[in-house]
N, C-alpha and C positions, 0 to 999 in steps of 0.2 A: 504494500500500500504506500502510495506517495504521501509524504507528510507535507502539509501546507504550513509555511511559516506565518506566524502572526505579526511579524515585524512591520510589513507594509500596512497592516491595519493599525498597529500602534502608532506608526508615523502619521497616518491619516487622522487619527484621533488627536494627536498632538497638534496637528494643523488646526483642527476644529477648535480645540481649547484655546490655541493662540489667537484665532480669529475672535473668539469670545472675549478674551482678555483685551484685545484691541478695541472691541466694541465698548467694553466697560471703560477703558481709558478715554475713549471719545466722549462717553457720557460725562465723565469727570471733567474733561476740558470744557464741556458745554454747560456745566451745572450752573454757571452764573446766569444763563438764560432762563433756567428753571421752568416750572409750570408743566402741566400735562400737554400731550400732543394736541394741536388744534383740531377742531372738528372738521371733517370733510363736509363741505357745504351740500346740503340737500334740503328738500322741503319737508321730509318726513320726521318721525320721532327721533329723539336723541338716543343713540346706541353707544354704550361704553363696553369695550372689550378689554378684559383683564386676563393676564396670563403670562406664561413663560415662552420658551422658544418653540414649543409645539403649537402655540397660538401665533406667535410672531412670524414664524415660517422661514426666516432666513431668505436667501436669494432665490426665491421662486419668481421668475420674471424679474421685474424691477422692484426696487424698494419704494416704500411710500415716501412722499415728500416729507423731509424731516425725520425719517425713520431709520436712517443708517446707523445711528448710535445704538439702537436696540435691535437692528436687523429685522425690521417689520416689512414684510413683503406686501406689495400692492395686490398680490393674488392670494393672500392668506384667507382663511375662512371668514374672519370678520369683514374684510373688504368685499368678498363675494356676497355675503349676506346683505350688507348695506346696499350694494349695487342692485341686488335682486328685489329688495323690499323698499328701496327708496329712503333708507334711514340716513340720518346725519351721524356719521361715525366718529367717535373719539377713541382711537385705538391706543392704549397705553401698555400693551403687552411688551415683554422685553426678554431678550436672550439672557438666560441665567437667573431669572427672577425667582425668588423664594416667597413664602408667605410673609416674611418680615419685610421684604421689599414692597409688597403690595400694601401692607398696613402702615409701615413707618418710613419707607424710602431710606436713603442714606445721603452721604455728602455728595454723591455723584448724581443722584436723580431723586425727584420727589416721589412720595408715595403714590402708587397707582390709584389708591382710594380717593385721592384728591380730585380725580376726574368726575366723581359722582356728585349728584345734587338731586333736589326734589323735582327737577325738570327731566331727569333721566327716565326713559320709558322702557328700555331694554338693556339688560346686562348679560354678557356671557363671561364665564370664568373657568379657566383651566389652570390649576396651580397645585403644587405639592411635591412634584418629582424632585425638585432641587433641594427640598428640605431633607429628604432621605439620602440624597447623593446618588440616586440610582442612575441618572443620566450623566454623571461626571465621575465622581470618585470611585464608586463601585464598578462602573463599567470599565473605566481605565485600568483599575487594578486587576479586574478579571482578564483583560487582554494580556496583561503581563504574566499572569500566573496559570492560566488555563489554556493549554495548547489544543488545537482542533482535534488531533488524533490521539491525545493522551488519555489514559484510563482514569477512572475516578471523577470526582467533581471538586477540584481544589477551590474554586470560587465559592461554591456552596459551603464548603467546610470553613472558609474564612469568614463568611458574612451571615450565615443562617442564624447563628446564635443571637445576633443583634437585631434581627428584623422585626420580631413581634413587638418589642417595645417601641421601636422607631416608627413602625406603621401606625401604632396607636397614637403616637405623638403627632404624626402627619395628619391623621384624621382630626385630631383636636385643633391643630393649627388651621387646617382648611375650614373647620367649623367656625373658628374665630373670624376668619375672612368673610365667610358668608353672613355671619351675624352683623358685621360692620357694614356690609353691602346693603342689607335690608334696612339698617338704621339710617344710612346716608341717602338711599334711593328708595324711599318707602312706596313710591308709585310704580316702581319698575317691575317688569317681568324678568325673573332671574333664571337663567339656564346654566347648569353646571355641566361642563364637558370634561370627561375623563380622557385617558390616553389611548391613542392608537397603539395596537400591539406591534412590537418589533420582532420578537423571536417566535418561531413555530413551537407548538406544544407537542408535536409528534416526532419529527426527525430533523436533523440539521441539513444544511446544504452548503454550497460554496460561499454563500454570503454570510454564514454564521461564523463568528470569530472564536467560539469557545469549544471546549470539550463537549462531547455529545450530552453527557449528563448535566453539564452546566448550562447548556442551551435550554434544556427542558426546565431546569430549576429557574433560570432567569425568566422564562416565559411565565412561570408561576409567580415570581416576584412582581412582574408587570401586572398580572391579574390582581394580586393582593393590593397593590398600590391603587389601581383603578377602583377596586371595591371599597377601599378606605375613603376615596374621594366621593364615590357614589353614596356610601353610607352617611357621610357627613351631610350631604344634600338631603337625603331622604329623611333623616332625623329632624330636619327643619321644614319638611314638606315642600321642598323646592324641586323643580323639574330637572331631570337629568337627560342629557344626550349621551348615551352609552357608546362612545366611540370605540372602546375596547371590544364590546360585544359585536358591533357592526363590522369590525375589521378581522374577524376570525380567520377568514381565508385570504387575507391581504397583507400578510407579514413579509419579511425580507426574502423569503423563499418562494413567493408567489409569482415571480417573473413579471410579465407585463401587467398582471393584476395587482401588483404590490402597491400599497398606499404609503409605504415608507421606503426610504433609501437604505441600501446596504453600504458597503465600504467605498463604493465608487459611484457617487451620484452623477446623473447627467448634468451637463452644463446648465446653470440657471434653473435647477429643479430641486433646490433645497440642500440641506446639510446631510452629511452621512449619519445614518441611524437616527433620522428625524423624518417627519412627514414630507412627502414630495407633493407635486402639484395635484396629482390624483387624490391624495389623502386629504389635502385641504378642500378640494372640491366635494369630496364625499362628506366631510364633516359639515361643510356649508349647506349641502342639500338637506342633511338631517336636521340642522338648526332651523332652516327655512320652513321645513315641513312642520316642525314642532311649534314654531311661532304662528304659522297659519292656522294650525289646529286650535291653538289657544286664543 
């Protein structure tokens, strides 16, 4: 059996992390300008999009005007929803954002929560993955320790013992975000969007970067994270767009049907191991359908 080296994948992830650091530095340089992103002019209701890189989208097509600091795509699902329904979009989603960034902001960028008001009519929120470190620290460390053809599950062995407590904490933090959204935007319809799946739950492929057992374990971690986000919403009787459930057959091994990128994204089609254009369109469709139904 030919062994695949993970070092090209490690290098690719390093590039992605470096891009994210660069985006953060740009935010810091522009902090003096402050304030949330300006609303995209439209005649419809005010729509605020809160979230991390799965919402922001990265370089899918062109970036939004003023969105380069947070890598917000002009073709991410908030942009597509606003275009379809004629909403006035205020997209404050940002690469690398955590629940703390949403609630408090930092010296580099204001709190995403500041975009909300009693005039806000629609809110979508997708957050929580960066609190756990699943899309950064854990993923990167698994690339270094878990070889595609190696036996066992070294990544699971390293991180499983920490997950239960961390996932509970993520659920609590997401819940705090949702409580504050409802407080600041009391007239808004709030939709909580969990995470598109990356790893398959049955078998690996050339696009999966870990040992077989770790691929399956990581798929379970993604599901548990999305369930924690979903549970926080359901406890507050808020509606959920279950992106994780919708993407069951659209993971990195799905070929042309994939809604997420593997290690080698197409040009201007998003970040590696993040949603691609098809994924953002699929989430947008689900959000539009839910909003029309309600």
